[in-house]
VOGU-3710 file (C-alpha; in Angstrom, 3 decimals, decimal comma):
1> mseqnfdivv> 18,651/74,415/78,925  15,464/74,775/80,971  13,639/78,033/81,666  11,716/79,400/84,637  9,651/82,583/84,501  9,035/85,142/87,243  7,703/88,655/87,552  11,042/89,799/89,043  14,469/88,161/89,028  16,934/89,604/91,541
11> lgggsggyaa> 20,642/88,920/91,009  22,352/89,186/94,393  20,985/88,501/97,870  22,649/91,238/99,916  20,908/94,182/101,579  19,665/95,669/98,302  18,717/92,385/96,661  16,859/90,775/99,518  15,018/94,041/100,314  13,852/94,206/96,690
21> alraselgfs> 12,764/90,559/96,853  10,881/90,933/100,140  9,039/94,101/99,113  8,243/92,715/95,650  6,794/89,562/97,165  4,759/91,665/99,579  3,369/93,529/96,566  2,210/90,282/94,980  5,016/89,605/92,494  6,599/86,207/91,923
31> valiekdkvg> 10,303/86,532/92,739  13,498/84,579/92,127  16,441/85,621/94,315  19,790/84,419/92,991  22,761/84,353/95,382  26,104/82,581/94,941  26,941/82,622/98,663  24,510/83,319/101,504  21,446/85,565/101,553  22,341/88,634/103,591
41> gtclhrgcip> 25,492/89,349/101,605  28,548/91,241/102,786  26,655/93,285/105,380  25,374/90,339/107,383  28,233/87,891/106,933  31,435/89,902/106,415  30,619/93,559/107,042  28,211/95,599/109,180  26,983/92,983/111,639  30,203/91,080/112,452
51> tkallhsaev> 32,314/94,250/112,646  29,818/95,925/114,997  29,868/92,810/117,189  33,667/93,175/117,318  33,276/96,835/118,221  30,930/95,909/121,068  33,527/93,457/122,407  36,022/96,324/122,179  33,649/98,592/124,124  33,323/95,945/126,862
61> adsaresaky> 37,130/95,684/127,020  37,409/99,448/127,447  34,692/99,408/130,121  36,594/96,765/132,073  39,858/98,668/131,657  38,286/101,899/132,922  35,913/100,397/135,509  37,663/101,897/138,559  36,577/105,431/137,702  32,961/104,248/137,932
71> gvvaqlegid> 33,526/102,603/141,298  33,504/99,057/139,947  36,368/96,764/140,881  37,242/94,794/137,760  40,318/93,791/135,855  40,918/93,227/132,161  42,894/90,003/132,025  43,046/89,857/128,260  41,129/89,207/125,057  39,953/85,653/124,356
81> laavtkyreg> 39,657/86,020/120,611  38,169/82,539/120,185  35,339/83,562/122,524  34,968/86,909/120,730  34,669/84,998/117,456  32,093/82,611/118,942  30,010/85,578/120,137  30,331/87,355/116,768  29,444/84,247/114,767  26,486/83,581/117,069
91> vvakkykglq> 25,053/87,023/116,347  25,459/86,513/112,595  23,997/82,996/112,682  20,889/84,176/114,528  20,289/87,054/112,110  20,915/84,747/109,115  18,417/82,177/110,386  15,829/84,922/110,862  16,386/86,258/107,347  16,153/82,771/105,812
101> glvkargitv> 12,840/82,235/107,597  11,507/85,580/106,378  12,456/84,896/102,761  10,891/81,431/102,919  7,697/82,752/104,520  7,295/85,259/101,697  7,379/82,496/99,087  10,504/83,763/97,362  12,356/81,227/95,197  15,990/81,279/96,353
111> vegegrlvap> 18,457/80,038/93,748  21,899/79,091/95,026  24,591/79,626/92,428  26,435/82,212/90,408  24,163/84,054/88,018  25,074/85,733/84,747  22,966/88,116/82,696  22,777/86,367/79,302  20,011/88,532/77,798  18,347/91,761/78,930
121> ktvrvgdvdy> 15,848/89,921/81,126  17,453/86,516/81,558  19,826/85,377/84,328  21,481/81,986/83,801  22,534/79,800/86,711  24,108/76,538/85,600  21,801/75,098/82,955  18,677/76,999/84,014  17,563/80,366/82,675  15,557/82,563/85,048
131> vgqnvvlatg> 13,529/85,008/83,004  11,916/88,023/84,611  9,583/90,666/83,320  11,945/92,837/85,343  15,498/92,171/86,528  17,210/93,813/89,514  21,015/93,805/89,554  22,301/93,775/93,142  25,703/92,105/92,986  27,393/94,208/95,678
141> sysrslpgle> 31,030/95,076/96,260  34,431/93,698/97,210  37,375/95,024/99,241  39,466/97,104/96,873  43,218/97,500/96,867  45,583/99,995/95,252  47,319/99,391/91,901  50,313/97,157/92,501  49,345/96,382/96,108  48,671/92,654/96,284
151> iggrvitseq> 46,559/91,159/99,044  48,138/88,109/100,653  50,176/86,942/103,607  50,409/89,779/106,115  48,649/92,224/103,794  44,954/91,729/104,489  41,490/93,199/103,861  38,643/93,567/106,348  37,405/90,091/105,461  40,677/88,463/106,534
161> alqldfvpkk> 40,835/90,792/109,552  37,555/89,322/110,806  39,017/85,807/110,589  42,180/86,497/112,600  42,686/84,120/115,517  45,109/86,419/117,340  45,373/90,057/118,365  48,354/91,606/116,554  50,837/93,623/118,609  51,215/96,302/115,938
171> vavlgggvig> 48,935/97,028/112,997  49,240/99,457/110,102  45,931/100,538/108,561  45,946/101,925/105,030  42,923/104,201/104,783  41,330/106,484/107,361  37,750/106,098/106,176  34,960/104,185/107,909  36,439/100,667/107,686  39,942/101,808/108,593
181> vefasvwksf> 38,994/103,770/111,708  36,594/101,074/112,929  39,242/98,340/112,812  41,836/100,719/114,257  39,442/101,373/117,146  38,869/97,650/117,775  42,539/96,750/117,724  43,470/99,613/120,041  40,810/98,500/122,522  42,168/94,950/122,278
191> gaevsiieal> 45,644/96,219/123,194  47,396/96,623/119,854  49,503/99,547/118,684  47,836/101,081/115,627  49,051/103,423/112,881  46,624/104,784/110,265  47,904/106,069/106,916  45,527/108,394/105,042  46,399/110,274/101,855  43,709/112,902/102,398
201> phlvpnedes> 44,090/115,691/104,987  41,697/114,192/107,562  40,366/110,983/109,056  36,797/110,162/107,937  37,309/112,742/105,148  33,684/112,584/103,976  32,469/114,105/107,242  32,136/117,749/108,261  35,678/119,026/108,913  34,891/119,867/112,549
211> iskslerafr> 33,869/116,247/113,172  37,003/114,897/111,467  39,184/117,128/113,660  37,311/115,992/116,788  37,884/112,348/115,880  41,571/113,048/115,327  41,814/114,605/118,793  39,983/111,646/120,314  42,235/109,118/118,554  45,297/111,057/119,657
221> rrgidfrlgi> 44,086/110,842/123,280  43,561/107,105/122,832  47,116/106,694/121,568  46,164/105,781/118,003  48,847/107,027/115,626  47,851/108,470/112,266  49,651/110,037/109,317  47,508/112,387/107,241  48,103/113,836/103,782  50,801/111,248/103,080
231> rfqgvtqndd> 50,579/108,726/100,259  51,404/105,062/100,504  54,372/103,981/98,386  54,829/100,267/98,968  55,036/97,399/101,412  57,431/94,527/101,977  56,717/91,567/104,202  58,590/88,679/105,778  57,982/86,060/108,455  58,135/88,697/111,205
241> gvvvslengd> 55,942/91,448/109,817  55,538/94,203/107,246  57,383/97,414/106,480  55,152/100,073/104,921  56,955/102,831/103,020  55,405/106,250/102,453  56,092/108,797/99,738  57,680/111,214/102,216  60,346/108,640/103,064  58,857/107,477/106,381
251> tvdadlllva> 58,298/103,808/107,141  55,860/102,042/109,428  56,703/98,642/110,921  53,845/96,343/111,899  52,725/92,738/112,182  49,998/93,276/109,588  48,846/95,817/107,022  45,084/96,221/106,744  44,132/97,609/103,341  40,977/99,686/103,851
261> vgrgpvttgl> 40,906/101,933/100,791  37,265/101,378/99,917  35,142/98,873/98,061  34,767/98,219/94,350  31,625/97,113/92,461  31,180/93,428/91,592  30,208/93,639/87,911  33,060/92,070/85,936  32,284/88,946/83,942  28,577/88,914/84,748
271> gfeeagvtid> 27,372/89,780/81,250  26,040/93,219/82,092  27,696/95,120/79,256  26,964/92,391/76,708  23,271/92,702/77,616  23,398/96,447/76,948  23,858/97,787/80,490  26,115/100,855/80,661  29,161/100,368/82,900  31,524/103,174/83,948
281> rgfvitderl> 34,675/102,229/85,897  32,909/99,073/87,003  29,759/100,799/88,251  26,296/100,350/86,742  24,949/103,663/85,481  21,297/104,325/86,244  18,934/107,271/86,145  17,585/108,790/89,372  14,906/106,087/89,483  17,561/103,338/89,364
291> rtgvdgvyav> 16,702/102,265/85,818  19,576/101,151/83,623  19,554/101,935/79,913  17,969/98,511/79,304  14,194/98,425/79,600  13,055/96,510/82,673  16,546/96,221/84,179  17,286/98,069/87,434  20,351/98,272/89,686  20,654/98,872/93,435
301> gdivpglqla> 23,266/99,084/96,177  27,026/99,238/95,974  27,169/98,769/92,191  25,354/102,102/91,729  27,724/105,099/92,087  27,383/106,850/95,426  27,444/105,953/99,098  28,271/102,309/99,718  26,071/101,683/102,734  23,914/98,658/103,478
311> hrgfqqgifv> 20,891/100,753/104,427  21,182/102,770/101,207  21,059/99,502/99,233  18,158/98,328/101,411  16,193/101,515/100,718  16,967/101,276/96,999  15,751/97,672/96,916  12,419/98,719/98,398  12,306/101,682/96,013  12,758/99,510/92,910
321> aeeiaglnpi> 10,092/97,001/93,964  7,645/99,870/94,481  8,717/101,521/91,230  7,977/98,324/89,313  4,596/98,182/91,049  3,792/101,719/89,848  3,731/103,222/93,351  6,004/106,138/92,378  8,184/106,053/95,537  10,065/109,182/96,597
331> ivedvnvpkv> 13,742/109,560/95,747  16,127/109,901/98,698  19,293/111,683/97,603  22,574/110,240/98,856  23,274/113,385/100,865  20,160/112,636/102,936  21,073/109,027/103,703  22,316/108,715/107,312  25,944/107,690/107,906  27,362/106,147/111,078
341> tycepevasi> 30,968/105,198/111,854  31,092/102,899/114,873  34,580/103,588/116,192  35,119/105,003/119,693  33,942/107,747/119,722  31,149/107,174/117,198  30,524/109,535/114,303  27,061/110,041/112,806  25,839/112,492/110,184  23,210/113,304/107,624
351> glsqakaeaq> 22,747/116,086/105,105  25,072/118,889/104,123  28,285/119,731/105,940  28,668/123,374/106,861  31,054/123,932/103,925  28,660/122,319/101,438  25,669/124,187/102,840  27,542/127,483/102,485  28,555/126,576/98,933  24,938/125,755/98,043
361> ygaenvtsyd> 23,103/128,565/99,841  25,812/131,203/100,415  27,769/131,602/103,660  25,651/134,584/104,705  22,496/132,445/104,475  23,656/129,555/106,657  23,895/129,276/110,442  25,262/126,358/112,435  25,481/125,565/116,107  27,908/123,093/117,676
371> yslagngkse> 26,565/121,885/121,023  29,196/120,291/123,274  28,258/117,016/124,940  30,046/118,382/128,015  26,724/120,089/128,776  24,686/116,881/128,404  23,946/114,940/131,589  23,751/111,452/130,049  27,007/112,000/128,144  28,675/113,025/131,422
381> ilgttgsvkv> 27,366/109,834/133,042  28,740/107,769/130,144  32,049/109,598/130,337  32,042/110,751/126,747  32,984/114,022/125,147  31,971/115,183/121,700  29,441/117,450/120,060  26,258/117,740/118,042  26,429/120,228/115,184  23,260/121,344/113,417
391> vrvndgpvvg> 23,345/123,327/110,161  20,344/125,349/109,013  19,412/127,737/106,269  18,521/131,114/107,805  14,735/131,355/108,093  14,724/127,879/106,546  15,117/124,182/107,292  17,751/122,060/108,996  19,987/120,789/106,182  22,662/118,916/108,117
401> vhmigarvge> 23,355/117,214/111,452  26,876/116,067/112,413  27,691/114,274/115,661  30,607/112,705/117,479  30,636/110,928/120,844  29,898/107,553/122,391  26,604/106,087/121,119  25,642/109,093/118,961  24,755/106,684/116,160  21,537/106,075/118,096
411> ligeaqlavn> 20,615/109,759/117,633  20,643/109,641/113,840  16,955/108,662/113,658  15,697/112,019/114,871  18,374/113,800/112,845  17,358/112,108/109,593  13,692/112,890/110,197  14,534/116,571/110,763  16,608/116,784/107,580  14,413/114,682/105,306
421> weaypediap> 11,206/116,368/106,429  12,907/119,740/105,939  11,960/120,762/109,469  12,765/124,222/110,778  14,465/124,385/114,191  11,420/126,397/115,271  9,238/123,375/114,377  11,216/121,014/116,587  12,113/123,285/119,507  8,740/122,892/121,314
431> fihahptqne> 9,004/119,099/121,433  10,238/117,536/124,648  13,434/115,489/124,759  13,435/113,039/127,679  15,862/113,761/130,500  18,526/112,579/130,949  19,221/111,356/127,423  21,783/112,148/124,792  18,808/113,131/122,611  18,653/116,321/124,644
441> slgeaflyla> 21,800/117,487/122,868  19,833/117,614/119,613  17,058/119,429/121,434  19,499/122,014/122,782  20,943/122,633/119,318  17,459/123,087/117,847  16,530/125,458/120,691  19,635/127,538/120,040  18,967/127,806/116,315  15,338/128,691/117,049
451> gkplhtl> 16,590/131,681/119,016  15,736/130,421/122,498  18,793/128,661/123,937  18,203/127,167/127,378  21,438/125,677/128,668  23,664/127,602/126,273  24,612/131,263/125,953
//
């Protein structure tokens, strides 16, 4: 058994792991980055990037389908899924090549293989031990299922959904969260019939209730079927399709069942507990500074309880590298990490929902304003409806922004600055929002809450 020594050993090369490696290298540390598959992880290869490429293809399909109302003579002849796949894989390949070049340029030692924590600061890959003064655990997540629900055949996860070489005629989607509604949106745009099954009372149940209800109305207009507050009971499949049974006695027939009930942490069998790391229901338990109970061992990303978002893992990776360097980086609470769901219409949010703000500050101390995109010129041009809802503490800062409509994900930058800098609407109201942009909708909401509404009564 040979041994190699580094300042920092990172186990896992996804968003959290490679961010930690890049920032640590920038800070002058020697770094080993251990990855069993490809650097970039789920986000780049099987998650964020390929699914958003699919969603863009879906948007183009919808644009072609609806072109006449914009005075453009076009016809949607169908979906060439092989060409969609080529486009999607081309995007991923280009981003992967860029990331590989960046990692190489920073002098990071990339180790290909499955690593296992064999001592508090030692990760073994094959017959080589990589010893770090500090170790960062960043092993990511996998597509979860429900107890007794086996994946296989016509019962698939998002990873198999990306690899499909045909557009199904009818799809059942188990789970109305981010992954479920995004794939439902794609398949509907590609011409499939879609039924979503969600046990909770709303689609995207982690969002402000007003946004969830708006998405439900939008999906209803699009002809996407959904069953809310109903639990899944079981599924049978044969050569022709699947039959999904629900606890209320209803059944849903489809070609495929997509299981989109969330993601579980990849921690089993990697030696974490044996090395002294505390595990709870598969997750690595850390303090607020991402330290495990083992000195010098940190954890980032989807294995740490909380939001499972690539950019959260990315931020945590940077945080840990700076923490090790003694830079005392600021903590960003999960509630103040931006969230975007890229279905049609898009959903974007940051901070407290109205209900949570009222619970924290008292209903009498919270004011919100919901600005309709019907009053926004650029949204009218794009043909989208929706709204921008801003929540503030009376005589205090903006604590939440919640948006729905085409392309509103692009507005989350300003929203997250307002919330994280604890800006008052009065602080932001004087600043100019370019016209015509969808950004003006945020400006209008801030103006209203500052007591000087312009285009609103």
